[in-house]
Phi, psi and omega in degrees: 000338180304322183294332184251002188301317183293333180279322186275341182299316177298326176298313181296317182295330181281355179086009181274152177260139181218165178267137178234118179253129183230131173290122183249337179203146180227156178221141181060219190272058179289140186285335182229152186274163174306137183106337177299136188226154175224130180248143184228129176212115174048050178084354178263135183235133175234134177086187184203146176249345183214005182074015175121341186295315186234014184302320181299315180293321179292323178301313180297317181296321180300320178297319179294320181293320178299320181290320184272331184082357182263120180292156182225134171257113187240137176258135177237132178189178180291134178260123178291333184276332184223103184296342182260006178293155177299124182192185182256117182294342179283351180093003181274176178227134178240135166259121184241128178259122183246128184220159174272128181241133177203180176298328181284319184276336183221068184295341183271000186303321178299318178294321178298314179299318180296321179293319179297316179297324182271008180059033174265123181302131178210149179224148178246119179255127185230132176288125179265316184198166179115198184287346179279183179274112180304131182095350176300141190226144174225131179256130188236127171249177180296330187238005182197169177217160179214143181087176181211144176265350183148236181299150182300323180295325176294315178301318181295316180296317180295318179304314180299312182292320182297319181294327174293320178292322179299321181299333181256359182069031185266140174237136180171183182264133172243149184237144186217171165279176184300333181246026176090010180294122183284343181278354181250164182221032183279341182241125181258130180236126177268126180251115180253106184270135173242082179266153176304151180299146177295158184259139171245118180256114183251121183249127182114108184274071181238174183297328177297323180295324179297318179291319179295321179298318181296314182286330175296318177295320179299325180279356176101010179277153166273112192260129175240128174253131183229137176203150182279351187258108185296333181291335180259326183274084181230152179297329180296323181281342183229065182294342179278351183271148174282328180219144171236120188245132176256095177203162171298130187307313183292328179291317178297314185295330180301327183253000183282153176283119182228129174227190186293344179266356184286138176250130178242120179244115181258108187247011185286326190035049175227118186306324184291340175263308194279333179292309176299324180294314181291332174303320179282313187300317184286354177251007175268181177270008184306138180284341181213129173229114180234150181224137180276152176148163177288172177294326176294317177299318180299315181298317179294319180296317180298320179294320178296320180291324176297316180294334178282352174105007179288143181279166178297324178296318178293318180294330181292344179283344187283125175266099184208133355300145187290145173093171175273156180281091177251002185075024185296144178237310185279165175304319181293317178295321178296321177298321177297319180294324177291315178299322179297321179292322178297316179295318179300314182290328181291319188250357175079025178289164182278336185083359179268159178301137179295334182304321183274359182267168178231349183275192180291142179287316180257109179281187181280349183098165184290000000 
C-alpha cells in the first residue's frame, strides 16, 4: 500500500469509496511480494498486484466488492484443468484480499499516511478469514493502537506480535484461535508493516560511493554518504544520497542510528579512515558491513583490526572484498556487485546463475 498511498489518500479524503486489493500471501514463483496493492476507483487503477498477470480479474472483483461492501479473499494461480483460466504464467500462486475502503471502513487511513510520511513505524492488521469478522482492522503503533479485530485477548495477542514484526520490518500472515490463542490457526490476520526504510551508510566520498548511493536509493534504502573532507563530501557530487555528512567516519558512526537492517559500506580503502571506522562498525548491530579493497589491502586491514583488539567473531562479520564476484570494473558495475550481495544475503540466494539451477526461483527467504 505504500506505493499507492499518495494516490488513494485524496480519494479517501474526498469521502469516496474505492476498492483496495492487497497481496497477502504468495506461493512458488509469485511476481510480487505480500503488501503489494492495487486500488480501483471509477475505472481508474493505481498500483499492481501481479505485474499484469491477473490485474484484469482483480479489477473486476474490486468493482463487485465496492458495490457489495463484502471483502473477498481470492486465490489466483495456474489451473491444471483449464490452461486458459485466470492465472499466473510464472507458475506462482497469489492470495489477494480485496476490500472496500472509505472514511467509514478505514477511519485511521489518514493517521497511517501521516505516520508513513513522518517515518513513524506503523502496521495495519486485518482479519482475512476464520471465526472473526473478515475485514476487521486494527492499526498498531509502538505506543498505541486503534480499532479492534474482535475479542480483547485477540487484540492483545496481535498487538504483541505486530510490534515484534514492526521492529524487523516484516509483513505477512499470522494465525490465531478465535480469542488470540497462538497454538491455533483457525483465524488468519494479515499484518502490513510500514517501517521506516533501512539505512545505507556509505563511507568515502569517491566515485564508487556515488554509484553505490544511487543503487542503494533504487533498492529502497535511506542513503547517507559520509567523509571527513568537505571539498569532496558535497550534495552536488552525491545527488542520489538522502544525506551527505562531513565528519570523521568513525566519529559519525558512533552516534548514528544503526539496527539489524542497516548496511555499512566502507569504500575509503585508506587505513587512517577505515580501520577506526571498522572498529566501530563491526561492534554495531548492522546487518551488513562491507569494505572495499584488494586482497592485499584486506589482509593488511585484518591484521590492523586484530592488533586493535577485535575478536575473531567480530572480524568474521566483515564482507571484504565487498560485493559478489561479477568481474566488475567500473564504479557502476561495482555498485551492482554490492547490491547483488545485499539481495543475496537478504533472501538467501545461492549467487549462482539461474540457468544452471533446477529449484524454485523465489525461495522462502533466510
